C-alpha positions as CSV (number, residue, x, y, z in Angstrom):
1,M,125.6,152.9,139.0
2,G,125.2,149.2,139.2
3,K,121.8,147.6,139.9
4,V,121.1,146.6,143.4
5,K,119.7,143.1,143.9
6,T,116.9,142.8,146.3
7,T,116.5,139.5,147.9
8,G,114.0,140.4,150.6
9,K,110.3,140.0,150.3
10,K,108.2,143.0,149.3
11,S,106.3,144.6,152.1
12,G,102.7,143.5,152.0
13,D,103.4,140.1,150.5
14,K,101.7,137.3,152.4
15,P,104.0,134.5,153.6
16,S,103.5,131.5,151.4
17,V,102.1,128.5,153.3
18,R,102.9,125.1,152.0
19,R,99.9,122.8,152.5
20,S,100.8,119.3,153.2
21,K,99.2,117.1,150.6
22,K,97.3,114.2,151.9
23,N,97.5,110.9,150.1
24,G,94.4,109.1,148.8
25,G,94.1,106.8,151.8
26,S,94.1,109.6,154.2
27,R,91.5,111.5,152.2
28,W,89.3,108.5,152.2
29,K,89.6,108.0,156.0
30,A,88.8,111.6,156.6
31,L,85.4,111.4,154.7
32,P,82.3,110.9,156.8
33,W,80.6,107.5,156.5
34,W,77.7,108.9,154.4
35,R,80.0,110.4,151.9
36,K,81.9,107.1,151.6
37,I,78.6,105.4,150.7
38,L,77.6,108.0,148.2
39,R,81.0,107.7,146.5
40,L,80.8,104.0,146.4
41,L,77.4,104.1,144.8
42,W,78.8,105.7,141.6
43,V,82.4,104.6,141.7
44,V,81.7,100.8,141.8
45,P,79.2,100.7,139.0
46,L,81.4,102.9,136.9
47,A,84.4,100.7,137.5
48,V,82.4,97.5,136.6
49,W,81.0,99.2,133.5
50,L,84.5,100.3,132.3
51,F,85.9,96.8,133.0
52,S,83.2,95.2,130.9
53,I,84.0,97.4,128.0
54,L,87.8,96.8,128.4
55,L,87.2,93.1,128.5
56,V,85.1,93.1,125.3
57,V,87.8,95.2,123.6
58,A,90.6,92.9,124.7
59,Y,88.7,89.8,123.5
60,K,88.5,91.3,120.0
61,W,92.1,90.2,119.6
62,I,92.7,87.9,122.6
63,N,91.0,84.5,122.9
64,P,89.1,84.0,126.1
65,P,91.2,81.7,128.3
66,F,88.1,80.0,129.7
67,T,84.4,80.6,130.0
68,P,82.0,80.2,132.9
69,L,80.5,77.1,131.3
70,M,84.0,75.5,131.1
71,V,84.4,76.1,134.9
72,K,81.0,74.7,135.7
73,R,81.5,71.5,133.6
74,F,85.0,71.0,135.2
75,N,83.5,71.2,138.7
76,Q,80.8,68.8,137.7
77,Q,83.3,66.3,136.4
78,L,85.4,66.6,139.6
79,F,82.6,66.0,142.0
80,Q,80.2,63.6,140.2
81,K,80.9,59.9,140.5
82,N,81.7,57.8,137.4
83,R,82.2,61.0,135.3
84,P,85.6,61.3,133.8
85,V,87.5,64.6,133.9
86,N,88.0,65.7,130.3
87,F,89.1,69.0,128.9
88,E,89.7,69.3,125.1
89,R,90.1,72.7,123.5
90,K,92.3,74.2,120.8
91,Y,91.7,77.7,119.4
92,V,92.1,78.3,115.7
93,K,91.6,81.2,113.4
94,I,88.3,81.5,111.4
95,D,90.3,81.0,108.2
96,S,91.4,77.6,109.6
97,I,87.8,76.4,109.9
98,S,85.9,74.8,107.0
99,H,83.4,77.2,105.5
100,Y,80.9,74.2,105.7
101,M,81.0,74.6,109.4
102,V,80.0,78.3,109.2
103,D,77.3,77.5,106.7
104,C,75.9,74.7,108.8
105,V,75.7,76.6,112.1
106,V,74.1,79.6,110.4
107,S,71.6,77.3,108.7
108,S,70.9,75.4,112.0
109,E,71.1,78.1,114.6
110,D,70.7,81.6,113.1
111,Q,69.8,82.0,109.4
112,L,69.7,85.8,109.8
113,F,73.1,86.0,111.4
114,M,74.5,88.4,108.8
115,Y,71.4,90.6,108.7
116,H,70.4,91.3,112.3
117,N,72.1,93.5,114.9
118,G,72.5,90.8,117.4
119,F,68.8,90.0,118.0
120,D,66.3,88.2,115.9
121,V,63.4,90.4,116.9
122,K,60.8,88.3,115.0
123,Q,61.8,85.2,117.0
124,L,61.8,87.1,120.3
125,K,58.3,88.3,119.6
126,Q,57.1,84.8,118.7
127,A,58.7,83.3,121.9
128,Y,57.0,86.0,124.1
129,L,53.5,85.5,122.5
130,E,53.8,81.7,122.9
131,S,54.8,82.0,126.6
132,R,51.7,84.3,127.1
133,H,49.5,81.6,125.8
134,G,50.9,79.0,128.1
135,H,53.3,77.3,125.8
136,R,56.7,76.2,126.9
137,M,59.2,79.1,126.7
138,R,61.4,78.5,123.7
139,G,64.7,80.1,122.9
140,G,65.1,82.9,120.5
141,S,68.9,83.2,120.9
142,T,71.0,84.2,117.9
143,I,74.6,83.2,117.5
144,S,75.6,86.6,118.8
145,M,73.5,86.1,121.9
146,Q,74.9,82.6,122.5
147,T,78.5,84.0,122.1
148,A,77.9,86.8,124.6
149,K,76.2,84.4,127.1
150,N,78.9,81.7,126.9
151,T,81.9,84.1,126.9
152,F,80.9,86.5,129.7
153,L,78.1,85.2,131.9
154,P,77.3,82.4,134.4
155,F,75.1,79.6,133.1
156,N,71.7,80.2,134.7
157,R,68.2,81.5,133.7
158,K,67.9,84.5,136.0
159,M,66.4,87.7,134.6
160,W,69.4,89.8,135.4
161,R,71.5,87.5,133.3
162,K,69.2,87.9,130.4
163,A,69.5,91.7,130.7
164,L,73.3,91.4,130.8
165,E,73.2,89.0,127.8
166,G,71.5,91.7,125.8
167,Y,74.1,94.3,126.9
168,Y,77.1,92.1,126.0
169,T,75.4,91.1,122.7
170,Q,75.1,94.7,121.6
171,L,78.7,95.4,122.7
172,I,80.2,92.5,120.7
173,E,78.1,93.5,117.7
174,W,79.5,97.0,117.8
175,I,83.1,96.2,118.8
176,W,83.9,92.7,117.3
177,G,81.8,92.5,114.1
178,K,80.3,89.3,112.6
179,K,83.6,87.6,111.6
180,R,85.1,87.8,115.1
181,I,81.8,86.8,116.7
182,M,81.7,83.7,114.6
183,E,85.3,82.9,115.3
184,V,84.9,83.1,119.1
185,Y,81.6,81.2,118.9
186,L,83.1,78.3,117.0
187,N,86.1,78.2,119.4
188,I,84.2,78.2,122.7
189,I,81.0,76.4,122.0
190,E,80.5,73.0,123.7
191,F,80.5,69.9,121.4
192,G,80.5,67.3,124.2
193,D,81.4,66.7,127.8
194,G,84.6,68.7,128.1
195,I,85.0,69.2,124.4
196,Y,85.1,72.9,123.4
197,G,85.5,74.5,120.0
198,V,85.2,73.0,116.5
199,E,88.9,72.1,116.2
200,A,88.8,69.9,119.4
201,A,85.5,68.4,118.2
202,S,86.8,67.7,114.7
203,L,89.9,66.0,116.1
204,H,87.8,64.0,118.7
205,Y,85.1,62.7,116.4
206,Y,86.7,62.6,113.0
207,G,90.5,62.6,113.6
208,K,91.0,65.6,111.3
209,H,91.4,69.3,111.6
210,A,88.5,71.7,111.4
211,S,89.7,73.0,108.1
212,E,89.1,69.5,106.6
213,L,85.5,69.1,107.6
214,T,83.0,68.0,105.0
215,R,79.5,69.4,104.7
216,H,78.1,66.2,106.3
217,E,80.5,66.3,109.2
218,A,79.9,70.0,109.8
219,A,76.1,69.4,109.7
220,E,76.5,66.6,112.3
221,L,78.5,68.9,114.6
222,A,75.9,71.7,114.1
223,V,73.1,69.3,115.0
224,S,74.8,68.4,118.3
225,L,75.0,72.0,119.5
226,P,71.5,72.3,121.2
227,G,72.3,69.3,123.4
228,P,76.0,68.4,123.2
229,L,75.9,66.2,126.3
230,W,73.3,63.8,124.8
231,R,73.6,64.4,121.0
232,N,76.7,62.5,120.0
233,P,77.9,62.5,116.4
234,A,79.7,59.2,117.1
235,K,76.4,57.5,118.0
236,P,73.8,59.2,115.9
237,S,70.1,58.4,116.5
238,A,67.5,58.2,113.8
239,Y,66.4,61.8,114.7
240,F,70.0,62.9,114.6
241,R,70.5,61.5,111.1
242,K,67.3,63.1,109.9
243,R,68.2,66.5,111.3
244,T,71.7,66.2,109.8
245,K,70.3,65.6,106.4
246,A,68.0,68.6,106.8
247,I,70.9,70.9,107.8
248,E,73.0,69.7,104.9
249,T,70.2,70.5,102.4
250,R,69.4,73.9,103.9
251,S,73.1,75.0,104.0
252,R,73.4,74.0,100.3
253,Q,70.3,76.0,99.4
254,N,71.4,79.0,101.4
255,G,74.9,79.0,99.9
256,R,78.2,80.0,101.3
257,V,78.2,82.6,104.1
258,N,80.4,85.6,103.5
259,L,81.5,86.9,106.9
260,D,83.2,89.9,105.2
261,A,80.1,91.0,103.4
262,R,78.8,94.5,103.9
263,K,75.2,95.3,104.6
264,E,74.7,96.7,101.1
265,D,76.0,93.4,99.6
266,L,73.3,91.3,101.4
267,N,69.9,90.3,100.1
268,P,67.7,93.5,100.4
269,K,64.7,91.3,101.3
270,Y,66.3,90.7,104.8
271,R,68.5,93.7,105.1
272,N,66.3,96.0,107.3
273,Q,65.9,94.0,110.5
274,E,64.4,95.4,113.7
275,N,66.7,96.1,116.6
276,I,66.4,95.6,120.3
277,I,64.9,99.0,120.8
278,D,62.1,98.1,118.5
279,F,61.5,94.9,120.5
280,L,61.4,96.8,123.8
281,K,58.9,99.3,122.4
282,W,56.7,96.4,121.1
283,Y,57.1,94.5,124.4
284,R,56.0,97.6,126.4
285,K,52.9,98.1,124.2
286,H,51.9,94.5,124.7
287,K,52.4,94.6,128.4
288,K,50.0,97.5,128.6
289,V,47.4,95.6,126.6
290,K,47.8,92.6,128.9
């Protein structure tokens, strides 16, 4: 006998009900207002946090198209009378920058650049203690901190910005590494009104590429960094010349900076630096004493 095909439904089976799927917009509209607020309270911060990480990862290989400081300076040039609009910038690889430039900015700005984890804790402690005793607050920024600040954050002195500066500093130390940090720093730092990056500065002041800079020229550019709008290598003051000579001497004594060096290859005297957690613990203890 042949098999009989049964096409009917078995008795007892429940009829299948197809539920109409609502799209995301309809689901959102259906939520009560208090649930919308609760969802936004975690979705928005999460999205911002993920975006910050994606941006840092992208900038490991992509050069920042502009920085907040570039935007600020451009607006100042547009709306201030008798101030010419100027924008000079040209990105170059770290291998196309004279090693004298690296040596001089490390000697001038951050001698422990290769040793610390983004923060010179000793300098931060000293700056805090001086401010407690009524002295003018001085900077304790490392090259890593300056790079994070200039790349990602608006140019102001608000406390929230300092907290974000610490956050981005730690991210670029973890994700970029020292060589990429130095490369970005030397390509975005301000060397004059509308002059950004060492290649543009080298062409502007010396008529040569950054790879051709001498130690003296690199020292002059490094000296201009704390005040690029009023420290002009083309018109050096007596103090400027004195400072340039000091940076030349120091960079020669310190020797060539090896951006590819591993921690174990560095001088053991400076190898074990405190990190930002150590500073926060120290800061909390001193706040309690105060």
